[in-house]
Residue frames as qw, qx, qy, qz and C-alpha x, y, z in Angstrom:
[[0.764, -0.038, 0.593, 0.250, 91.37, 148.10, 79.38],
 [0.081, 0.582, -0.436, -0.682, 93.22, 148.93, 76.16],
 [0.835, 0.444, 0.191, -0.260, 91.79, 147.77, 72.82],
 [0.591, -0.228, 0.604, 0.484, 94.04, 145.69, 70.57],
 [0.355, 0.613, -0.278, -0.649, 94.57, 147.08, 67.10],
 [0.923, 0.316, 0.137, -0.171, 93.73, 144.71, 64.19],
 [0.539, 0.702, -0.450, 0.119, 97.27, 145.10, 62.81],
 [0.223, -0.559, 0.724, -0.338, 98.74, 143.97, 66.13],
 [0.816, -0.020, 0.484, -0.316, 96.48, 140.90, 66.24],
 [0.839, 0.532, -0.092, -0.064, 97.43, 139.97, 62.65],
 [0.285, 0.711, -0.600, 0.231, 101.15, 140.41, 63.40],
 [0.478, -0.403, 0.690, -0.364, 100.82, 138.27, 66.54],
 [0.902, 0.191, 0.304, -0.240, 99.02, 135.51, 64.58],
 [0.691, 0.654, -0.304, 0.051, 101.71, 135.57, 61.87],
 [0.016, -0.658, 0.691, -0.299, 104.46, 135.33, 64.48],
 [0.694, -0.191, 0.612, -0.327, 102.76, 132.31, 66.06],
 [0.895, 0.412, 0.083, -0.150, 102.31, 130.63, 62.66],
 [0.506, 0.701, -0.474, 0.166, 105.97, 131.15, 61.76],
 [0.294, -0.545, 0.704, -0.347, 107.09, 129.98, 65.19],
 [0.870, 0.017, 0.401, -0.287, 105.05, 126.80, 64.67],
 [0.817, 0.553, -0.162, 0.010, 106.86, 126.12, 61.40],
 [0.172, 0.721, -0.612, 0.276, 110.23, 126.62, 63.06],
 [0.448, -0.343, 0.740, -0.367, 109.31, 123.85, 65.49],
 [0.905, 0.239, 0.262, -0.236, 108.62, 121.16, 62.90],
 [0.264, -0.444, 0.751, 0.410, 110.79, 118.85, 60.81],
 [0.771, 0.452, -0.018, -0.448, 109.98, 117.70, 57.29],
 [0.312, -0.315, 0.862, 0.243, 111.00, 114.34, 55.86],
 [0.121, 0.180, 0.883, 0.417, 109.76, 113.10, 52.46],
 [0.247, -0.378, -0.387, -0.804, 107.03, 115.73, 52.55],
 [0.592, -0.566, -0.573, -0.005, 105.84, 114.63, 56.01],
 [0.031, -0.658, 0.279, -0.699, 105.85, 117.39, 58.63],
 [0.678, -0.322, -0.614, 0.244, 106.70, 116.17, 62.12],
 [0.296, -0.903, 0.022, -0.312, 106.22, 118.40, 65.16],
 [0.334, 0.508, -0.637, 0.475, 109.30, 118.84, 67.35],
 [0.128, -0.115, 0.756, -0.631, 107.22, 118.26, 70.49],
 [0.548, -0.334, -0.603, -0.473, 104.14, 116.25, 71.43],
 [0.401, -0.391, 0.501, -0.660, 102.24, 115.95, 74.70],
 [0.598, -0.125, -0.786, -0.087, 101.62, 112.58, 76.31],
 [0.536, -0.655, -0.502, 0.180, 99.50, 113.14, 79.39],
 [0.272, -0.944, -0.011, 0.186, 101.38, 115.65, 81.53],
 [0.627, -0.364, 0.408, 0.554, 104.69, 114.93, 79.76],
 [0.459, 0.819, -0.161, -0.304, 106.15, 116.77, 76.79],
 [0.825, -0.064, 0.443, 0.346, 108.15, 114.54, 74.45],
 [0.120, 0.788, -0.335, -0.503, 110.69, 115.85, 71.96],
 [0.869, 0.479, -0.096, -0.074, 111.46, 114.47, 68.51],
 [0.661, -0.530, 0.456, 0.272, 114.61, 112.42, 69.05],
 [0.100, -0.366, 0.710, 0.593, 115.04, 111.43, 65.42],
 [0.723, 0.453, 0.352, -0.385, 113.18, 110.38, 62.30],
 [0.073, -0.394, 0.743, 0.536, 113.82, 108.69, 59.00],
 [0.713, 0.270, -0.261, -0.592, 112.38, 106.53, 56.25],
 [0.684, -0.110, 0.717, -0.074, 111.61, 102.81, 56.35],
 [0.512, 0.494, -0.500, -0.494, 112.57, 101.20, 53.07],
 [0.739, -0.066, 0.666, -0.073, 111.96, 97.64, 51.98],
 [0.664, 0.266, 0.575, 0.398, 113.47, 96.33, 48.79],
 [0.297, 0.008, 0.234, 0.926, 114.44, 99.91, 47.79],
 [0.177, -0.625, -0.519, -0.556, 110.84, 101.13, 48.16],
 [0.029, -0.192, 0.434, -0.880, 110.03, 103.86, 50.67],
 [0.318, -0.440, -0.837, -0.076, 107.23, 102.56, 52.92],
 [0.345, -0.862, -0.357, -0.108, 106.83, 105.11, 55.72],
 [0.137, 0.629, -0.386, 0.661, 108.40, 107.89, 57.77],
 [0.713, -0.464, -0.502, 0.158, 109.10, 106.81, 61.34],
 [0.029, 0.689, -0.269, 0.672, 109.69, 109.26, 64.20],
 [0.631, -0.297, -0.625, 0.351, 110.75, 108.65, 67.81],
 [0.204, -0.753, 0.050, -0.624, 109.66, 110.99, 70.62],
 [0.677, -0.204, -0.575, 0.412, 111.29, 110.89, 74.07],
 [0.382, -0.895, -0.201, 0.111, 111.46, 112.92, 77.28],
 [0.279, -0.810, 0.389, 0.339, 115.22, 113.37, 76.89],
 [0.667, 0.630, -0.355, -0.178, 117.37, 112.89, 73.76],
 [0.622, -0.449, 0.637, 0.082, 119.52, 109.79, 73.49],
 [0.543, 0.502, -0.578, -0.346, 121.29, 107.66, 70.92],
 [0.096, -0.239, 0.943, -0.213, 121.17, 104.56, 73.16],
 [0.589, -0.116, -0.566, -0.565, 118.52, 102.16, 71.81],
 [0.513, -0.206, -0.803, 0.224, 118.70, 99.89, 74.86],
 [0.064, -0.168, -0.466, 0.866, 118.08, 102.86, 77.17],
 [0.428, -0.009, -0.221, -0.876, 115.03, 103.87, 75.12],
 [0.635, -0.155, -0.698, -0.292, 113.55, 100.38, 75.25],
 [0.486, -0.207, -0.729, 0.435, 114.29, 99.92, 78.98],
 [0.032, -0.156, 0.228, -0.961, 113.09, 103.38, 80.06],
 [0.123, -0.548, -0.812, 0.159, 110.05, 103.33, 82.31],
 [0.049, 0.509, 0.139, -0.848, 108.75, 106.64, 81.00],
 [0.603, 0.667, 0.318, -0.300, 106.47, 107.90, 78.22],
 [0.208, -0.359, 0.636, 0.651, 107.72, 107.45, 74.66],
 [0.656, 0.568, 0.318, -0.382, 106.12, 107.48, 71.24],
 [0.309, -0.117, 0.701, 0.632, 106.78, 106.24, 67.72],
 [0.519, 0.611, 0.201, -0.564, 104.80, 107.82, 64.89],
 [0.430, 0.024, 0.759, 0.488, 104.54, 106.16, 61.47],
 [0.436, 0.638, 0.082, -0.629, 103.28, 108.03, 58.38],
 [0.758, 0.241, 0.571, 0.205, 102.76, 106.00, 55.21],
 [0.002, -0.558, 0.410, 0.722, 104.54, 107.07, 52.03],
 [0.331, 0.114, -0.755, -0.554, 102.67, 104.50, 49.94],
 [0.810, -0.177, -0.061, -0.555, 99.59, 102.32, 50.07],
 [0.085, 0.289, -0.937, 0.176, 100.06, 99.16, 52.14],
 [0.692, -0.276, -0.528, -0.408, 97.66, 96.27, 52.59],
 [0.701, -0.579, 0.242, -0.339, 96.79, 94.90, 56.01],
 [0.988, -0.011, 0.014, 0.151, 98.71, 91.72, 55.10],
 [0.573, 0.559, -0.235, 0.552, 101.84, 93.70, 54.17],
 [0.205, -0.709, 0.329, -0.590, 101.75, 95.63, 57.43],
 [0.868, -0.400, 0.157, -0.251, 100.96, 92.58, 59.55],
 [0.953, 0.123, -0.078, 0.265, 103.74, 90.42, 58.10],
 [0.392, 0.636, -0.281, 0.603, 106.30, 93.23, 58.37],
 [0.421, -0.656, 0.320, -0.538, 105.46, 93.94, 62.03],
 [0.954, -0.249, 0.080, -0.144, 105.28, 90.24, 62.93],
 [0.839, 0.343, -0.229, 0.356, 108.65, 89.42, 61.38],
 [0.234, 0.579, -0.393, 0.675, 110.53, 92.13, 63.31],
 [0.615, -0.545, 0.209, -0.530, 108.50, 91.61, 66.50],
 [0.990, -0.137, -0.016, -0.028, 109.25, 87.87, 66.61],
 [0.709, 0.435, -0.294, 0.470, 112.92, 88.42, 65.72],
 [0.061, 0.560, -0.401, 0.722, 113.35, 90.75, 68.70],
 [0.721, -0.463, 0.110, -0.503, 111.02, 89.05, 71.21],
 [0.292, 0.392, -0.862, 0.135, 112.95, 85.77, 71.08],
 [0.293, -0.145, -0.923, 0.204, 112.11, 83.49, 74.03],
 [0.183, 0.232, 0.464, -0.835, 109.55, 86.03, 75.35],
 [0.309, 0.004, -0.551, -0.775, 107.32, 85.39, 72.33],
 [0.318, -0.350, -0.877, -0.080, 105.00, 82.78, 73.92],
 [0.167, -0.521, -0.564, 0.618, 104.04, 85.27, 76.68],
 [0.072, 0.426, -0.083, -0.898, 103.47, 88.01, 74.08],
 [0.105, 0.144, 0.844, 0.507, 101.68, 86.04, 71.37],
 [0.026, 0.684, 0.728, -0.050, 98.08, 86.89, 72.40],
 [0.066, -0.802, -0.133, 0.579, 98.85, 90.60, 72.77],
 [0.133, -0.321, 0.575, 0.741, 100.65, 90.63, 69.42],
 [0.109, 0.390, 0.856, 0.323, 97.56, 89.04, 67.87],
 [0.001, 0.817, 0.480, -0.321, 95.45, 91.90, 69.31],
 [0.119, -0.645, 0.244, 0.714, 97.88, 94.43, 67.82],
 [0.141, -0.045, 0.784, 0.603, 97.76, 92.69, 64.43],
 [0.093, 0.595, 0.797, 0.045, 93.96, 92.62, 64.59],
 [0.024, -0.808, -0.225, 0.545, 93.98, 96.41, 65.01],
 [0.200, -0.355, 0.500, 0.764, 96.05, 96.97, 61.86],
 [0.595, 0.637, 0.448, -0.200, 94.26, 97.86, 58.65],
 [0.606, 0.416, 0.336, 0.589, 95.14, 98.68, 55.07],
 [0.189, -0.764, -0.112, 0.607, 96.55, 102.17, 54.73],
 [0.538, 0.745, 0.240, 0.313, 97.01, 104.83, 52.09],
 [0.486, 0.278, -0.117, 0.821, 99.72, 107.41, 51.55],
 [0.137, -0.506, 0.101, -0.846, 99.45, 109.98, 54.35],
 [0.778, -0.505, -0.287, -0.240, 97.74, 107.66, 56.83],
 [0.142, 0.563, -0.627, 0.519, 99.47, 107.56, 60.22],
 [0.803, -0.420, -0.423, -0.023, 99.68, 105.57, 63.41],
 [0.058, -0.700, 0.482, -0.524, 101.00, 106.68, 66.81],
 [0.819, -0.200, -0.524, 0.123, 102.32, 104.06, 69.21],
 [0.119, -0.705, 0.327, -0.618, 102.65, 105.45, 72.73],
 [0.651, -0.208, -0.672, 0.284, 103.92, 103.80, 75.90],
 [0.280, -0.671, 0.201, -0.656, 102.83, 105.23, 79.23],
 [0.200, 0.153, -0.876, 0.411, 103.98, 103.59, 82.48],
 [0.262, 0.175, 0.725, -0.612, 101.08, 101.91, 84.23],
 [0.605, 0.462, 0.138, -0.634, 98.87, 102.16, 81.13],
 [0.736, 0.134, 0.617, 0.242, 100.68, 100.04, 78.55],
 [0.211, -0.082, 0.532, 0.816, 100.83, 100.76, 74.83],
 [0.431, 0.658, 0.414, -0.457, 98.14, 102.88, 73.20],
 [0.315, 0.033, 0.641, 0.699, 97.94, 102.70, 69.42],
 [0.336, 0.702, 0.336, -0.531, 95.92, 105.35, 67.59],
 [0.471, 0.191, 0.593, 0.625, 95.44, 105.69, 63.83],
 [0.004, -0.017, -0.232, -0.972, 94.38, 108.51, 61.49],
 [0.374, -0.413, -0.660, -0.504, 90.79, 107.22, 61.48],
 [0.392, -0.516, 0.272, -0.712, 90.63, 107.84, 65.24],
 [0.918, -0.206, -0.314, -0.127, 90.56, 104.15, 66.16],
 [0.028, -0.670, 0.641, -0.373, 92.59, 103.11, 69.19],
 [0.899, -0.198, -0.391, -0.016, 93.59, 100.10, 71.22],
 [0.270, -0.751, 0.522, -0.301, 95.41, 99.72, 74.55],
 [0.888, 0.078, -0.446, 0.076, 97.66, 96.73, 75.06],
 [0.565, -0.795, 0.187, -0.121, 98.99, 96.22, 78.60],
 [0.925, -0.228, 0.119, 0.278, 102.46, 95.30, 79.76],
 [0.102, -0.855, 0.413, 0.297, 105.93, 96.79, 79.75],
 [0.563, -0.178, 0.749, 0.301, 107.16, 93.51, 78.24],
 [0.547, 0.622, 0.539, 0.154, 104.90, 94.06, 75.24],
 [0.120, 0.982, -0.039, -0.143, 106.03, 97.69, 74.92],
 [0.385, -0.633, 0.582, 0.336, 109.69, 96.61, 75.01],
 [0.574, 0.117, 0.747, 0.315, 109.14, 94.05, 72.24],
 [0.417, 0.802, 0.423, 0.061, 107.08, 96.45, 70.12],
 [0.002, 0.957, -0.207, -0.205, 109.59, 99.33, 70.37],
 [0.535, -0.403, 0.658, 0.344, 112.28, 96.76, 69.50],
 [0.679, 0.566, 0.452, 0.120, 110.67, 96.42, 66.05],
 [0.361, 0.903, -0.021, 0.232, 112.46, 99.72, 65.29],
 [0.106, -0.860, 0.426, -0.260, 115.14, 99.92, 68.00],
 [0.898, -0.331, 0.287, -0.045, 116.04, 96.32, 68.86],
 [0.428, -0.493, 0.659, 0.373, 119.09, 94.28, 67.95],
 [0.302, 0.171, 0.812, 0.469, 117.26, 93.04, 64.83],
 [0.271, 0.506, 0.229, -0.786, 115.27, 96.10, 63.69],
 [0.654, 0.595, 0.461, -0.073, 112.96, 96.13, 60.69],
 [0.541, 0.755, 0.029, 0.370, 115.29, 98.70, 59.08],
 [0.685, -0.338, -0.162, 0.625, 118.73, 99.47, 60.50],
 [0.263, 0.316, 0.152, 0.899, 118.87, 102.80, 58.63],
 [0.375, -0.688, -0.306, -0.540, 115.61, 103.90, 60.23],
 [0.741, -0.539, -0.302, 0.263, 116.88, 102.79, 63.66],
 [0.554, -0.052, -0.044, 0.830, 119.98, 104.94, 63.21],
 [0.000, 0.478, 0.248, 0.842, 117.85, 107.92, 62.08],
 [0.547, -0.694, -0.379, -0.275, 115.49, 107.58, 65.06],
 [0.734, -0.523, -0.169, 0.400, 118.46, 107.65, 67.40],
 [0.451, 0.121, 0.102, 0.879, 119.93, 110.74, 65.77],
 [0.022, 0.700, 0.376, -0.606, 118.94, 114.32, 66.45],
 [0.084, 0.418, -0.422, -0.800, 119.56, 115.18, 62.79],
 [0.762, 0.396, 0.268, -0.438, 116.83, 114.49, 60.20],
 [0.201, -0.260, 0.817, 0.474, 117.47, 111.99, 57.43],
 [0.492, 0.452, 0.739, -0.092, 115.46, 110.79, 54.50]]
């Protein structure tokens, strides 16, 4: 067996590090990987942008899918793994996050809201105050429901495709929290 030279190992490590950088996207100082694994599936960054409210940048939002698309309805309806990642750009209180999510969730859930109310309350109960750089990943997996994980390592699973559809509609529905962010998530070009 041939011994590897230290110079070769260093060069190989550098090549891997540079390759990793080439497969990431940066928005507002937040580095987003181009690909993430969800169970056996590999999801690709479909698009990402910045959520603003009253001219203040709140967070970077990124959408990961199995196949790229600009069709919001297809994303919501798809019975396949998908993920939205949120990275805070400023400190937000639990009340600020809860009211923002609730407003967009209710606006998009419409007549389905009574059936979703208890699960939305569980989601809201999971939310906590956050600081710049904190993140949350919201992942739908068929047969498992929505798994929400935060930077602290806390997680919750909320069942139901109907809940997943309403939650992903917060960003991709007909009445999104931020239409500019919706457009960015459905674009393969970075914005922000």
